[in-house]
Backbone as CSV, one residue per row, in Angstrom:
resi,resn,N_x,N_y,N_z,CA_x,CA_y,CA_z,C_x,C_y,C_z
1,MET,-14.201,11.435,9.138,-14.049,10.415,9.063,-13.972,9.353,9.779
2,SER,-14.055,8.504,9.134,-13.732,6.576,10.542,-11.786,5.560,9.909
3,GLY,-11.051,6.798,9.585,-9.705,6.491,10.062,-9.408,5.798,8.757
4,TYR,-10.064,6.180,7.709,-9.038,5.469,5.847,-10.255,6.609,5.610
5,THR,-10.055,6.420,3.809,-9.994,6.919,2.224,-9.889,6.131,1.643
6,VAL,-10.566,5.214,0.384,-10.662,4.702,-0.407,-10.924,5.491,-1.646
7,ILE,-10.525,5.977,-2.651,-10.201,6.418,-4.196,-9.747,5.948,-5.619
8,ARG,-10.407,5.104,-5.744,-10.500,5.055,-6.813,-9.820,5.832,-8.858
9,ASP,-9.677,5.504,-9.070,-9.483,5.692,-10.102,-8.516,7.274,-9.976
10,ALA,-7.443,6.794,-9.389,-6.693,8.404,-8.994,-5.227,8.723,-10.333
11,PHE,-5.729,7.185,-11.572,-4.750,7.420,-12.670,-4.889,7.703,-13.373
12,SER,-4.756,7.825,-14.654,-5.416,6.945,-15.811,-4.828,5.771,-16.379
13,PHE,-4.556,5.024,-16.867,-4.117,3.457,-17.673,-3.129,3.425,-17.544
14,ALA,-2.916,4.142,-18.361,-1.231,4.689,-19.216,0.305,4.890,-17.803
15,SER,-0.911,5.463,-17.043,0.309,5.797,-15.837,0.140,4.454,-15.027
16,ARG,-1.199,4.021,-14.363,-0.224,2.749,-14.165,-0.048,1.568,-14.350
17,LEU,0.420,1.358,-15.534,1.397,0.813,-16.675,2.273,0.717,-16.862
18,SER,2.911,2.562,-16.156,4.061,2.793,-16.549,5.305,2.646,-15.165
19,MET,3.601,2.558,-14.132,4.268,2.035,-12.982,4.111,1.186,-12.393
20,TYR,3.004,0.617,-12.670,3.735,-1.801,-12.518,5.320,-1.573,-13.227
21,GLU,5.063,-1.698,-14.784,5.896,-2.179,-15.051,7.583,-1.711,-13.984
22,PHE,6.928,-0.618,-14.346,8.651,-0.171,-12.681,8.735,-1.396,-11.907
23,ALA,7.798,-1.030,-10.653,8.170,-1.600,-8.834,7.842,-3.635,-9.801
24,PHE,7.563,-3.839,-11.089,8.060,-5.300,-11.351,8.876,-5.282,-12.115
25,ASN,10.684,-4.324,-12.394,11.443,-4.889,-12.462,12.709,-4.102,-11.241
26,SER,12.033,-3.545,-10.249,11.532,-2.797,-8.659,13.437,-4.195,-8.470
27,HIS,14.071,-3.723,-7.075,14.812,-4.697,-6.878,14.194,-4.477,-5.430
28,TYR,14.108,-5.960,-4.980,13.145,-6.741,-3.413,14.537,-6.965,-3.465
29,LYS,13.759,-7.295,-1.928,15.540,-7.859,-0.677,14.377,-8.323,0.610
30,ILE,15.058,-9.567,0.952,13.985,-9.678,2.299,14.436,-8.876,3.380
31,GLY,12.782,-8.904,4.240,13.695,-7.925,5.637,12.594,-7.213,5.939
32,ASN,11.286,-6.965,5.775,10.575,-6.019,6.222,9.903,-6.736,7.011
33,SER,9.535,-5.939,8.370,8.163,-7.129,8.632,7.662,-6.141,9.107
34,ASP,6.226,-5.950,9.646,4.878,-5.648,9.825,5.351,-5.157,11.218
35,ARG,5.396,-5.825,12.240,5.656,-4.800,13.859,6.984,-6.758,14.602
36,SER,7.771,-5.767,15.691,7.697,-6.439,16.076,6.895,-7.573,16.980
37,GLY,7.592,-8.573,17.868,7.353,-9.913,18.975,6.919,-10.949,17.463
38,LYS,5.766,-11.541,17.288,5.722,-12.504,16.556,5.593,-11.693,15.121
39,GLY,5.403,-11.157,14.875,5.396,-10.096,13.203,6.567,-9.970,13.089
40,ALA,8.070,-10.472,13.254,8.816,-10.027,13.500,9.498,-11.116,12.109
41,ALA,8.917,-12.526,12.563,9.632,-13.693,12.666,9.053,-14.477,10.397
42,HIS,8.111,-13.116,10.818,7.473,-13.365,9.072,8.538,-12.394,8.284
43,GLN,9.490,-12.429,7.916,9.688,-11.055,6.913,9.732,-10.938,5.135
44,TYR,10.068,-9.697,4.748,9.061,-10.456,3.590,9.145,-9.577,2.730
45,LEU,9.707,-8.862,1.266,9.730,-8.187,-0.350,9.722,-6.709,0.033
46,THR,10.194,-6.517,-0.108,10.735,-5.365,-0.162,11.027,-4.062,-0.552
47,ALA,10.545,-3.259,-1.572,12.186,-2.196,-2.032,11.896,-0.413,-2.364
48,GLU,12.687,0.093,-1.666,12.679,1.110,-1.720,12.629,1.591,-2.314
49,PHE,12.482,2.823,-2.278,12.241,4.099,-4.088,12.500,5.197,-3.290
50,SER,13.654,5.689,-3.104,14.236,7.222,-3.734,13.640,8.026,-4.385
51,GLU,13.714,9.426,-3.609,13.157,10.169,-4.440,13.178,10.559,-5.692
52,ASP,13.795,10.509,-6.381,14.698,10.828,-7.541,13.838,9.106,-8.087
53,ASP,14.158,7.556,-7.340,12.816,6.884,-7.931,11.580,6.845,-7.809
54,MET,11.153,7.980,-6.829,9.921,8.538,-7.915,9.726,9.384,-8.653
55,ASP,9.915,10.366,-9.070,10.404,10.766,-9.946,10.031,10.479,-11.206
56,ARG,11.132,9.437,-11.165,10.845,8.539,-12.570,9.322,8.107,-12.530
57,LEU,9.235,7.166,-11.648,7.715,6.506,-10.760,6.450,8.092,-11.900
58,GLY,6.953,9.035,-11.751,5.903,9.737,-12.327,4.343,10.312,-11.161
59,PHE,4.051,9.423,-10.166,3.503,9.056,-9.140,2.387,10.866,-8.708
60,PHE,3.586,11.769,-7.777,2.320,13.003,-7.288,2.492,12.889,-9.123
61,ARG,3.594,13.233,-10.408,3.028,14.517,-11.586,1.703,13.362,-11.917
62,ASP,1.400,12.408,-11.691,0.536,11.573,-12.973,-0.683,11.644,-12.161
63,ILE,-0.747,11.755,-10.204,-2.372,11.661,-9.705,-3.406,12.765,-10.599
64,GLN,-5.437,12.122,-10.838,-6.675,12.634,-11.173,-6.167,13.174,-10.328
65,SER,-7.140,12.456,-8.484,-8.044,12.727,-7.763,-7.854,13.712,-6.853
66,GLU,-8.351,15.125,-7.340,-8.267,16.567,-6.433,-8.661,16.285,-5.096
67,GLU,-9.299,15.676,-4.515,-8.833,14.154,-2.838,-8.500,13.804,-2.548
68,LEU,-7.508,12.978,-3.692,-6.005,12.179,-4.229,-5.564,13.371,-3.056
69,ILE,-4.844,14.831,-4.491,-3.902,15.627,-4.194,-4.693,16.155,-2.661
70,SER,-5.210,16.541,-2.425,-5.606,17.701,-0.739,-5.962,16.590,0.185
71,LEU,-5.314,15.094,-0.013,-4.746,14.968,1.590,-3.569,14.952,1.745
72,ILE,-2.961,14.575,0.045,-1.041,14.449,0.622,-0.795,16.477,0.921
73,ASP,-1.492,16.860,0.240,-2.087,18.270,1.246,-0.540,19.307,0.901
74,GLY,0.720,18.642,-0.562,1.536,19.398,-0.148,3.043,17.975,-0.034
75,ARG,2.700,17.784,0.997,3.450,17.072,1.625,5.231,15.482,0.924
76,HIS,6.086,16.059,1.381,6.735,15.174,0.371,6.691,13.921,1.694
77,PRO,6.340,12.948,1.298,6.553,11.253,1.688,8.476,11.399,3.027
78,SER,8.247,11.236,4.297,9.165,10.933,4.402,10.439,8.932,4.808
79,ARG,8.914,8.229,3.820,9.350,7.225,3.444,8.530,6.790,1.707
80,VAL,9.482,5.640,0.776,7.866,4.982,0.543,8.827,3.128,-0.161
81,ILE,7.791,2.145,0.193,8.423,1.015,-0.098,7.444,0.591,-1.392
82,CYS,7.645,-0.001,-1.601,7.388,-0.845,-2.933,6.837,-3.508,-1.769
83,ASN,5.323,-2.734,-1.388,5.538,-4.327,-1.283,5.342,-5.262,-2.584
84,LEU,5.972,-6.897,-2.267,5.914,-7.747,-3.269,5.348,-8.442,-2.244
85,THR,3.968,-8.828,-3.135,3.451,-10.374,-1.803,2.959,-10.913,-2.456
86,GLN,3.508,-12.252,-1.925,2.958,-13.720,-2.708,2.256,-14.462,-1.870
87,PRO,1.197,-15.446,-2.146,1.734,-16.224,-1.802,1.334,-16.995,-0.061
88,GLN,0.344,-16.857,0.973,0.963,-18.236,2.143,2.457,-16.536,2.596
89,ASN,2.182,-15.862,2.440,3.550,-14.099,3.047,1.464,-14.786,3.925
90,VAL,3.086,-14.124,5.394,1.881,-13.663,7.148,2.095,-12.388,6.902
91,HIS,0.626,-11.983,7.073,1.091,-10.218,7.700,0.466,-10.473,9.306
92,TYR,0.616,-9.437,9.799,0.159,-8.966,11.073,-1.068,-7.740,11.115
93,ASN,-1.689,-7.762,12.235,-1.868,-5.771,12.366,-0.842,-4.832,13.035
94,HIS,-1.164,-3.847,11.964,0.066,-2.648,13.099,-0.846,-2.007,12.980
95,SER,0.046,-0.384,12.896,-0.039,0.696,12.346,1.067,1.596,12.348
96,HIS,0.974,3.140,11.551,0.906,4.140,11.921,2.156,5.325,12.445
97,ALA,2.326,5.335,13.768,2.008,6.216,14.874,2.708,7.710,14.243
98,GLY,1.760,8.337,14.834,2.581,9.875,13.961,2.535,10.127,11.937
99,GLN,2.641,9.293,11.676,2.523,8.906,10.433,1.244,8.796,9.192
100,HIS,0.781,9.637,9.119,-0.996,8.836,7.290,-0.078,7.883,5.879
101,SER,-0.724,7.064,6.249,0.039,5.862,5.025,-0.977,6.156,3.752
102,LEU,-0.333,5.969,2.564,-0.990,5.685,1.572,-0.681,4.639,0.783
103,VAL,-2.200,3.762,0.073,-1.403,1.742,0.053,-2.015,2.363,-1.885
104,TYR,-1.404,2.332,-2.547,-1.277,2.323,-4.475,-1.418,1.262,-4.544
105,TYR,-2.381,0.180,-5.195,-2.714,-1.030,-6.292,-2.030,-0.234,-7.213
106,MET,-0.810,-1.784,-7.408,-0.208,-1.546,-8.129,-0.433,-2.859,-9.678
107,ASN,-0.442,-4.349,-8.842,-1.388,-4.547,-10.047,-2.342,-4.285,-11.858
108,LEU,-1.646,-4.517,-13.171,-3.006,-4.288,-13.919,-4.812,-5.137,-13.602
109,ASP,-3.893,-5.745,-13.043,-5.858,-7.785,-13.436,-5.578,-7.825,-11.962
110,TRP,-6.692,-8.038,-11.300,-7.313,-9.203,-10.150,-8.133,-9.353,-9.907
111,ASP,-8.639,-10.458,-9.639,-9.920,-11.532,-9.987,-10.819,-11.174,-8.169
112,ASP,-11.683,-11.011,-7.689,-11.960,-11.369,-6.468,-11.601,-12.609,-6.245
113,ASP,-11.510,-13.789,-7.057,-10.676,-14.443,-5.859,-10.156,-14.922,-5.563
114,TRP,-8.784,-14.311,-6.208,-7.018,-14.197,-5.853,-6.982,-13.352,-4.438
115,ALA,-8.329,-12.602,-3.800,-7.495,-12.687,-2.228,-7.545,-10.902,-2.154
116,GLY,-6.215,-11.175,-1.598,-5.099,-9.173,-1.118,-5.531,-8.405,-0.342
117,GLU,-6.511,-8.782,0.522,-7.236,-7.721,1.011,-6.846,-7.139,1.495
118,THR,-7.220,-5.713,2.057,-6.555,-5.262,3.414,-7.749,-5.130,4.354
119,ILE,-7.158,-5.784,4.879,-8.297,-5.111,6.620,-8.487,-4.315,8.121
120,VAL,-8.803,-3.151,8.386,-8.763,-2.095,8.273,-9.929,-2.687,9.749
121,TYR,-9.094,-2.075,11.172,-9.301,-2.974,12.153,-9.593,-1.402,12.885
122,LYS,-10.810,-1.357,14.394,-10.903,-0.910,14.907,-9.918,-0.530,16.277
123,ASP,-9.906,0.521,16.941,-9.220,0.983,17.526,-8.147,-0.177,18.090
124,ASN,-9.048,-0.860,18.592,-8.191,-2.355,19.678,-7.942,-2.977,19.084
125,GLY,-7.653,-2.707,17.474,-6.477,-3.761,16.752,-7.045,-5.026,16.939
126,GLU,-8.224,-5.415,16.880,-9.394,-6.971,17.457,-9.927,-7.044,16.317
127,ASP,-10.841,-6.681,16.055,-11.761,-5.674,16.036,-11.996,-5.496,14.254
128,ILE,-12.294,-6.644,13.336,-12.542,-6.145,12.258,-13.203,-4.215,11.616
129,ALA,-13.054,-3.619,12.026,-14.022,-1.811,10.750,-13.920,-2.703,9.812
130,ALA,-13.847,-3.096,8.154,-13.337,-2.775,6.986,-13.056,-4.050,6.317
131,CYS,-12.934,-4.105,5.509,-12.745,-5.408,4.331,-12.028,-4.680,3.003
132,ILE,-11.100,-4.181,2.837,-11.138,-3.291,1.369,-10.467,-3.909,0.623
133,PRO,-10.992,-4.634,-0.677,-10.724,-5.958,-1.560,-9.325,-4.481,-2.593
134,PHE,-8.146,-5.280,-2.781,-7.489,-5.412,-3.514,-7.985,-5.210,-5.333
135,ARG,-8.200,-3.779,-5.224,-8.312,-3.325,-6.565,-7.991,-2.169,-7.736
136,PRO,-7.660,-2.817,-8.609,-6.105,-2.410,-9.330,-6.614,-1.066,-9.735
137,GLY,-5.211,0.356,-8.996,-5.534,1.293,-9.667,-6.148,2.157,-8.985
138,GLN,-6.887,1.511,-6.891,-7.197,1.844,-6.817,-5.660,2.901,-5.037
139,VAL,-6.172,3.585,-4.404,-5.567,3.873,-3.474,-5.960,4.256,-2.065
140,LEU,-5.838,3.450,-0.895,-6.074,3.561,0.551,-5.328,4.564,0.984
141,TRP,-6.896,6.078,1.597,-5.280,6.357,2.655,-6.214,6.080,4.657
142,LEU,-4.886,5.678,5.132,-5.076,6.227,6.067,-4.758,7.222,7.163
143,GLU,-5.061,7.308,8.151,-5.643,8.057,9.227,-4.498,7.368,9.438
144,GLU,-3.759,8.918,10.730,-2.637,8.146,12.092,-3.060,6.409,12.908
145,GLY,-2.170,6.194,12.735,-2.386,5.672,13.706,-3.677,4.452,13.233
146,VAL,-4.172,4.373,12.411,-4.888,4.148,12.265,-5.039,2.098,11.616
147,PRO,-5.191,0.937,12.849,-5.197,-0.421,12.090,-5.261,-1.573,11.187
148,HIS,-4.459,-1.602,11.052,-3.663,-2.405,8.966,-3.149,-4.066,8.970
149,SER,-3.830,-5.158,8.738,-2.994,-5.008,8.206,-3.847,-5.833,6.214
150,LEU,-2.992,-6.949,5.290,-3.403,-7.284,4.524,-3.030,-8.557,4.123
151,ARG,-3.327,-8.744,3.389,-3.420,-10.342,3.930,-3.174,-11.030,2.015
152,ALA,-2.464,-11.305,2.305,-1.392,-12.744,1.030,-2.733,-12.700,-0.090
153,PRO,-1.982,-12.868,-1.952,-2.519,-13.267,-2.090,-2.775,-14.869,-2.805
154,SER,-4.300,-16.293,-3.085,-4.479,-16.589,-3.062,-3.338,-17.538,-3.893
155,LEU,-3.277,-19.172,-4.021,-2.700,-20.003,-4.757,-3.481,-19.690,-5.878
156,ALA,-4.653,-19.138,-6.286,-4.961,-19.067,-7.507,-4.597,-17.187,-8.601
157,ALA,-4.312,-17.416,-7.032,-3.645,-15.696,-8.118,-1.992,-16.291,-9.065
158,PRO,-2.299,-15.155,-10.223,-1.314,-15.975,-10.329,0.091,-15.389,-11.128
159,ASN,0.007,-14.046,-10.317,1.386,-13.256,-9.995,1.320,-12.592,-8.654
160,TRP,2.617,-12.386,-8.022,2.277,-10.986,-7.361,1.598,-9.642,-6.480
161,ARG,1.511,-9.814,-6.087,0.407,-8.537,-5.006,1.539,-7.769,-5.232
162,PHE,1.632,-6.275,-5.421,2.659,-5.323,-5.147,1.462,-4.116,-4.715
163,THR,2.167,-3.553,-3.544,0.403,-1.719,-3.375,2.525,-1.818,-2.765
164,LEU,1.990,0.177,-3.808,3.429,1.087,-2.848,3.008,1.338,-2.131
165,ALA,2.959,2.056,-1.156,3.405,2.071,0.473,4.620,3.947,1.079
166,LEU,3.317,4.357,1.602,3.616,6.091,1.353,3.775,6.510,2.486
167,PHE,4.597,7.342,3.332,3.982,7.148,4.899,4.618,9.312,4.592
168,PHE,3.807,9.801,5.691,3.084,10.783,5.435,3.338,11.709,7.357
169,SER,4.750,12.505,7.417,4.366,12.760,8.625,2.367,13.684,9.032
170,CYS,2.598,13.085,10.733,1.379,14.392,10.413,1.109,16.111,10.726
171,GLN,2.883,15.951,11.228,4.008,16.952,11.052,3.937,18.128,10.580
172,GLY,3.072,19.067,10.038,3.383,20.054,9.298,3.951,19.734,8.708
């Protein structure tokens, strides 16, 4: 495995619409950053989702991909956040030690010209291994410690870039 898996069509459109509306109407706060040091100077908007929020969201109930169900492997996330990224936000490469990460691209519509990609780096954290386009309804699974960063939407994008990030412990 290359350290990441891209899954298309993990959810029905009706589920995607419901989850997008949930994210759009959530309460966001300033304060998250990708890493300490220079990355801490750039904070962005996130909403923390509780277990009750996840139940209302219907995320686990509505998964239609056997591959995604297999990757999750019955685990519950240790943390769930919804990232609200705006044009000109700055994000840095980072990784999640001891955790697998699931990134769900929540927007219903997205044009390639609007940017918002996720960059996956090689182990050195500097060289690009892959550029994952922002595709509505797509899921990106990152294995433990895979360096990555996201790109903010371009000024041409008509709305925010919403991603739901779930973190799963690598320990049983």
